[in-house]
N, C-alpha and C positions, 0 to 999 in steps of 0.2 A: 569520230576520227578513226573508226574501225578500218583496219587494212588487212589484206591477206597477202602474206609473203609467198611468192611462187618459186618453187625450187624445181629444176629440171630433173626428170627421172633418170635413173642410172643408165638406161639404154640410150637416152638422148645424149647424155654426157659421153658415152663411148663413141657415138656417131660423130659428135662435135670434135672429140679428140682426134679421130681419124682424119677429119677434114682440115682442122686447124693445126694439129700437132700439139703435143702435151705442153710444151713451153709457152706457146701462144695462149692456150686455154688458161693456164695457170696465171698468166699476166692479166687476163681479163677478169678472172674470178678472185684474185687475191684481195683479202680484206684489208682495208686501211683503218688506222686508228689515230686518234689525237688525244692529247692530254690537255684538258680544259678545266679550270677552276678546281684543280686537285683531284680530278677523277679521270678515268680512262673511258673514252667514247669510241664506238664503232661508227665509221662513216658508211651510211647506207648507199648501196649502188645497185640499180636495176635499169636495164636498157629496154625492157618491155613495160608498158603502162601497168601500174599496180595501184592498190589503195594506199592512201586515201585519194579518191577521185581520179583514178587512172593517170597517175603522174610517173614520170621517169625521174630517178634520183641520181645525181652525178657525183663525181669524185672530188678529192682534195685538189685545190688549185683551179677548179672550175665553179663548183657550187658551195664548197666548204673551205673556209680560210681561218687561220689563226693570226691575229694581228700581233705586232711586236710587243704590245702591252698586255697580251694574253686574252684579249677579247675575241669572241667567236663571231665570224661573219658568215651568214648563210645567204646565198644569192640564187636568183632564178636567171638562167642564161642559156643562150643557144649553144649546143654542143653536138657535133656530128649531124647537123641538120635538124635537130629536134630541140625543143625547150626542156631543160632539166631543172629540177628543184633540189633543195638541200635538206638533209636530215642527219642528225647524229643521235645515237642511243648509248646510254651508259652500259658498260659491261656489268657493273654491280647493280643489284636490286635493292630497293629501299622499302621500309615499312612505315609505321606511324611516326609522325614528326612534322617538322616545318620545312616547306619547300619554298625557296625564295629565288626569284629571277629578276636580275637587273637588266633593263632594256635601255640602251643608249638611243636608239632610233626614235625620232618624233613620230608617234603612231599615226596621227592624222595625215601624214605625208606618204603613207603607204599606197601603192598602186591598188586600184579597186579589185583587181583580179587575183590578188595573192591572199594567202592565209598564213598567219603565224600561229604555231602551236607550241605551248609550254605545258608539259603534262607528264604524267606517268601512265604506263599502259602494260596490260598483260593480254587482255582480249576484250571483246565488245561489251562485256559487263564488268570489267575491272579496269577502269580508266577515269582519271580526274583531270579536267582540262581547264586551261586558261587560253583563250584564243582571241585573235583580232582579225577582222575581215569585213568587207562590205558584201561578201558572198555573191560577187558578180554584179552588184548594182553599181551605182555611181560613186565617185570618190567621196562625196559628202555623206554617204550612207554607212561608212565604216563604223563598226561598233566593237566593243569587247564583249566577251561572254565567259561566264563561269559555268561549268557543266560537269555533272557526274553521269557517266554513260549507263544505260542508253538515253540519249537526249530526247527520244520520243516519249519517255515516261513523264507524265505531268509532274511539274515541280522540280525536275532535274536540270533545268536550264534557266540561267538568269543573264539577261543582257545588261550592259551598262555603257554610258556615254564616255567617249575617249577624247573629246575636244580639248580638255585641259592638258593632255599629255603631249604638248608640243616641245617638251624638254625631257631629259632622261627620267625614267620612272621605275618603280619597283612593284612587282606583282607576286603574290604569295598565297599559298594555301596551307592550312594547319589541319592535318588528317589524324583523327583519333578513331577509336572503335565506336564512338557514339555520335560524332559530328564531324563535319568538314567546314572550316571557316576560311573564307576567301577575303583578300584585301588587295587594294591597289592604291598607291600613293605617289606623289611627285618627289623626285630626287632619289638618292641612294642611301639616305640615312635609315636609322631604325624605324620600325612602324610607328606612326604617330598615334596619339590617343584619339578616341572616338570623336571628340569635339574639335579636333585640329582641322583647319581647312585644307591642308595638304593631303589628308586622307580622302581621296576622291570618292571611293566607294567600297562597300563590303557586303558580304552575303553569307548566311549560315545555312548549311544543309544538314538536316537532322532526321531524314528518313532512314531508319535503322536497316530496313531491308535493302536499301540501295548502296550503303557504305561498303566499299571493298574491304575484304578481310585477308588479302594475300599480299606478299611483297611484289614489287614491280620495278623495272628499270625506268629511268627518266628519258624522255625523248624531247628533242628540240627540232621543230621542222618549219619549213618555209616553202609553200607549194602553190600550184595554180588551181583556181576554182574550176572544177570539172575537167582538169587537165587540158583546157583549151589554150590556144595561143593568146597571149595578153593583148589587149587593145592598146592603141597608141595614146599613151599619156606620158610623154617624154619627161615631164617635170616631177613625176611621182616615183617613189622608191621601189626598186626591184631587189632590194637587199635589206636585211635586218641585222643589227649589231646587238649581240647579247653580251653585256659587260661581264656578268658572272652568274653562276648558280651555286647556291649553298643548301645543304641539308643538315638539319639539327634533329637528331633522334628524340622521340618523346621520352621525357624523364619519368 
């Protein structure tokens, strides 16, 4: 899920200010924030295609919403003639500990051209992912994956079946200096024991060379595969609802 943030050079900003006027430029570039699950998050905004996968990311009220009960909604929607995706990033960075994401959306009902990312990120070699997508294939091909970037390194990527996640679910990784343990289970309760059928899947990553050693912000995103216009699947979901995020530092 590596991305490159593009910032206009100072000369380009001066030209843009001359054309648009300072007030209009400030309105376009003003950073938006939300408070979700007890943390401050920045709403990503870019009108030119950027990584991941050449996507545009839109503002509050178009691609990012906070529901009355505090849940976060990320949508893919048409805006100013283009398809825009949704992403929020924590202002705070986090280190070793337990990262838990509660997802209200029935994952098998997601549109096949979208990708859900629940992860922390600093750069292409410091990133821990939980993702859901069919990666542009058919609706029935949607899978989950646990990944420690770079995904191209053998042993860094593990796919799992998501067919049982037709109800709210919880997804978690526990990051320490020696291992990363991933878990996914049905419902919002505490993590079930290993022999409990509601614990759908788990995976342990123990490659010492691949485990990140730096603090990172948390990102939640919902974007289009290859940045392409979505195909016509009107009964499948173009939004994801994330009920909560929690972080428990390693004791």
